[in-house]
C-alpha positions in Angstrom: 0.0 0.0 0.0 1.3 3.5 -0.9 2.5 5.5 2.0 2.3 9.3 2.5 4.9 11.2 4.5 3.7 13.8 7.0 5.3 16.1 9.5 3.7 16.4 13.0 4.9 16.5 16.6 8.4 17.2 15.3 8.4 13.8 13.6 8.5 12.6 10.0 5.6 10.1 9.8 5.2 7.6 6.9 1.6 6.4 6.9 -0.7 4.0 5.0 -3.6 6.0 6.4 -4.4 9.4 4.9 -4.4 12.3 7.4 -6.0 15.4 6.0 -5.3 17.1 9.3 -1.5 16.8 8.9 1.1 18.6 6.8 2.5 16.5 3.9 6.2 16.6 3.1 7.3 16.0 -0.5 11.0 15.4 0.3 11.4 11.7 -0.2 14.9 11.5 1.2 13.8 12.6 4.7 14.6 10.2 7.5 11.4 8.5 8.7 10.8 8.7 12.5 7.5 6.8 12.7 5.6 4.4 10.4 1.9 3.9 10.6 0.5 0.7 9.0 -2.4 -1.7 9.1 -2.4 -5.3 10.3 -4.5 -7.9 12.0 -4.0 -7.5 15.8 -7.0 -9.7 16.9 -4.9 -12.7 17.9 -2.2 -10.5 19.5 -4.8 -8.8 21.7 -6.4 -12.1 22.7 -3.0 -13.6 23.6 -2.5 -10.9 26.2 -5.2 -12.6 28.4 -8.3 -11.1 30.1 -8.2 -7.3 29.8 -9.6 -5.3 32.6 -9.2 -2.0 30.7 -9.0 -0.8 27.1 -5.2 -0.8 27.2 -2.2 -3.0 28.1 1.5 -2.6 28.2 3.6 -5.5 26.9 7.4 -5.3 27.0 7.3 -1.6 26.5 4.7 -1.8 23.7 1.3 -0.3 24.3 -1.9 -1.8 22.9 -5.3 0.0 22.9 -8.6 -1.6 22.1 -11.0 1.2 21.2 -14.6 -0.1 20.7 -16.1 1.1 17.4 -12.7 2.0 16.0 -9.7 -0.4 16.1 -7.0 -2.2 18.0 -3.8 -0.2 18.0 -0.3 -1.3 18.9 2.3 1.4 19.6 5.8 0.0 19.4 9.1 1.4 20.7 8.3 5.0 19.8 8.6 4.4 16.1 5.7 2.2 14.8 1.9 2.2 15.1 -0.1 -0.8 13.8 -3.8 -0.4 13.2 -6.3 -3.2 13.1 -9.7 -1.6 12.2 -13.0 -3.1 13.2 -15.5 -3.8 10.5 -17.6 -0.8 9.7 -15.5 1.6 11.8 -15.4 5.3 11.1 -12.0 6.3 9.7 -12.4 9.7 11.3 -12.7 8.1 14.7 -9.6 6.0 14.0 -7.6 9.2 13.2 -8.8 10.8 16.4 -7.4 7.9 18.4 -4.2 7.8 16.3 -3.5 11.5 16.9 -4.6 11.4 20.5 -4.0 8.3 22.6 -1.6 6.6 20.2 0.6 9.7 19.7 0.6 10.5 23.4 1.8 6.9 24.1 4.4 7.1 21.3 5.7 10.4 22.7 6.2 8.9 26.1 8.1 6.0 24.6 10.4 8.6 22.9 10.7 10.5 26.2 8.9 13.5 25.0 6.5 14.8 27.6 2.9 15.0 26.3 0.7 17.4 28.3 -3.1 17.5 27.9 -4.0 21.0 26.6 -3.3 23.7 24.1 -0.4 26.1 23.5 0.0 29.4 21.8 2.9 31.7 21.1 3.0 35.1 22.8 5.9 37.5 22.1 8.1 34.6 20.9 7.4 32.4 23.9 5.1 29.4 24.4 2.4 29.4 26.9 0.4 26.2 27.7 -3.1 25.8 28.9 -3.7 22.5 30.6 -6.6 21.0 32.4 -9.2 18.2 32.4 -11.7 17.6 29.6 -14.2 20.4 29.4 -12.0 22.9 31.3 -11.9 25.2 28.3 -8.3 24.8 27.1 -9.1 24.7 23.3 -11.7 27.4 23.6 -9.2 29.8 25.3 -6.5 29.0 22.7 -9.1 29.7 19.9 -9.9 33.0 21.5 -6.2 33.9 21.4 -6.0 32.8 17.8 -8.9 35.2 17.2 -6.6 38.1 18.2 -3.7 36.9 16.0 -1.7 34.7 18.4 -0.3 31.6 16.6 -1.3 28.1 17.7 1.4 25.6 18.5 -0.7 22.6 19.4 -4.1 21.4 20.6 -5.1 18.4 22.7 -1.5 17.0 23.0 1.3 19.3 23.9 4.7 17.8 23.1 7.4 19.1 25.5 11.1 18.3 25.0 14.5 19.9 25.6 16.7 21.8 23.1 20.5 21.6 22.9 20.7 24.1 25.8 18.5 21.9 28.0 15.7 24.5 27.7 12.1 23.1 27.7 10.5 23.7 24.3 7.0 23.0 22.9 7.1 21.3 19.5 4.3 22.2 17.0 1.8 19.3 16.6 -0.4 19.9 13.5 -2.7 22.8 12.3 -6.1 21.8 13.7 -8.2 22.5 16.8 -11.1 20.5 18.2 -14.0 22.5 19.5 -17.4 21.7 20.9 -20.3 23.3 19.2 -21.1 25.5 22.1 -17.6 26.9 22.0 -17.9 27.5 18.2 -21.2 29.4 18.8 -19.7 31.4 21.6 -16.7 32.4 19.5 -19.1 33.6 16.8 -18.2 30.9 14.3 -20.5 28.8 12.1 -20.4 25.1 13.0 -21.8 24.3 9.5 -18.5 25.3 8.1 -16.7 22.5 9.9 -16.7 18.7 9.9 -17.6 16.7 13.0 -14.6 14.7 14.4 -16.6 11.5 13.8 -20.2 10.3 13.7 -22.7 11.3 16.4 -20.4 13.7 18.2 -21.0 17.4 18.8 -17.3 18.3 18.5 -15.7 19.7 15.3 -12.4 19.8 13.5 -11.3 23.4 13.0 -8.5 23.8 10.5 -5.9 26.4 11.5 -4.5 28.2 8.5 -2.1 31.1 8.6 -2.1 31.1 12.5 0.1 28.1 13.2 3.6 28.1 14.4 5.9 25.8 12.4 8.8 26.1 14.7 9.4 24.9 18.3 9.2 27.6 20.9 10.7 27.9 24.4 8.1 27.1 27.2 7.7 30.2 29.3 4.4 29.6 31.3 1.8 27.0 32.2 -1.8 27.9 33.1 -3.9 25.2 34.7 -7.6 25.8 34.1 -10.2 24.6 36.6 -13.9 25.2 36.7 -16.0 26.6 39.6 -19.7 27.3 40.1 -18.8 30.7 41.4 -19.2 33.8 39.2 -15.7 35.1 39.9 -12.6 34.3 37.9 -9.4 34.0 39.8 -5.8 33.6 38.6 -3.2 32.7 41.2 0.4 31.4 41.2 1.2 27.7 41.9 4.2 27.6 44.1 6.9 25.1 45.3 6.3 21.4 45.2 2.6 21.9 44.3 3.8 22.3 40.7 4.9 18.7 40.4 1.4 17.2 40.7 0.1 19.8 38.3 2.4 18.4 35.6 1.7 14.8 36.4 -2.1 15.2 36.7 -2.1 16.8 33.2 0.3 14.5 31.5 -1.5 12.9 28.6 -2.4 9.3 29.5 -0.4 9.6 32.7 -1.4 6.1 33.7 1.2 4.9 31.3 4.1 6.6 33.1 4.6 3.9 35.8 3.8 1.1 33.4 6.6 2.2 31.2 9.0 2.7 34.2 9.2 6.4 33.4 8.7 7.8 36.9 12.3 9.0 37.4 12.4 10.5 33.9 9.0 12.3 34.4 10.2 13.7 37.7 13.5 15.0 36.2 11.7 16.5 33.2 9.1 18.1 35.5 11.9 19.7 37.6 13.5 21.2 34.5 10.2 22.6 33.4 9.5 24.0 36.8 12.9 25.7 36.9 12.2 27.6 33.6 8.4 28.2 33.4 5.9 30.1 35.6 2.9 28.2 36.9 -0.6 29.7 37.4 -4.0 28.3 38.2 -7.1 29.8 36.6 -10.4 29.2 38.3 -13.0 30.2 35.9 -16.8 30.4 36.2 -18.9 27.7 34.6 -21.9 30.1 34.5 -20.8 32.1 31.4 -18.4 32.1 28.5 -15.3 33.8 29.7 -12.6 33.2 27.1 -12.3 36.8 25.8 -12.2 38.1 29.4 -9.6 35.5 30.4 -7.5 36.3 27.3 -7.2 39.9 28.3 -6.3 39.0 31.9 -3.7 36.5 30.9 -2.1 38.9 28.4 -2.0 41.5 31.1 -0.3 39.1 33.5 2.3 38.1 30.9 3.1 41.7 30.0 3.7 42.4 33.7 6.1 39.4 33.8 4.0 37.2 36.0 
């Protein structure tokens, strides 16, 4: 089967699957970092014994069984095998490939995947992390609306440059937004495609507002939701910053299973030494992305 070469997450990816979300590269002599291919993983999954969850770790390889999509096997940070279920939605398969599978592969490559979105402000990267529904993508979309480039959405790849400075690698030029966020931002959901069947979340292409280069990480904002009407932004100090990073590591349950606790701690310590940490407690009562954007930019300009 013919393969297409893409660039995403700082990696050259050769894939049997077509990814309209990703940027194609037409330089055939590029060194390939990751291959994505199809194969039958049914017997392999069954051989692993009774599964209590949708995932398992086997000699450093990570297998996912995603109902309605496929069985995936992520191997040694350089290979992903897909075994689609009959009648599965290819869009759903791509969501899992670019989410759970890439998060697992980045961990295998010792690139820290955080769960959130990141934008570029004055040549520095700022990450917005939080649990599902916290408003990470919505806030990043509001910042795009005033001309700030997007670095990544959903999975934030953090690594170190040659000077041991934490940097965020650009992922790919797309955001995922719920319809209520699209409406609140004044966009038209009919202009976008649903991520997959029967979901009220849409793929938003990011054209002309996407950073193609890795950017030094300067700040991390953890977003939490409150029933109160007030919005509060406060610093996270001392050792409290370590659990913030672990809690919002993408698929963090894999860290101990891959024996990466020591690496994660050392990586977190480096990030903490270079980046500021803030917690945003926002109201769940009303859309606050524009207001939050103004507050955050004011804080950054003041050097907070």
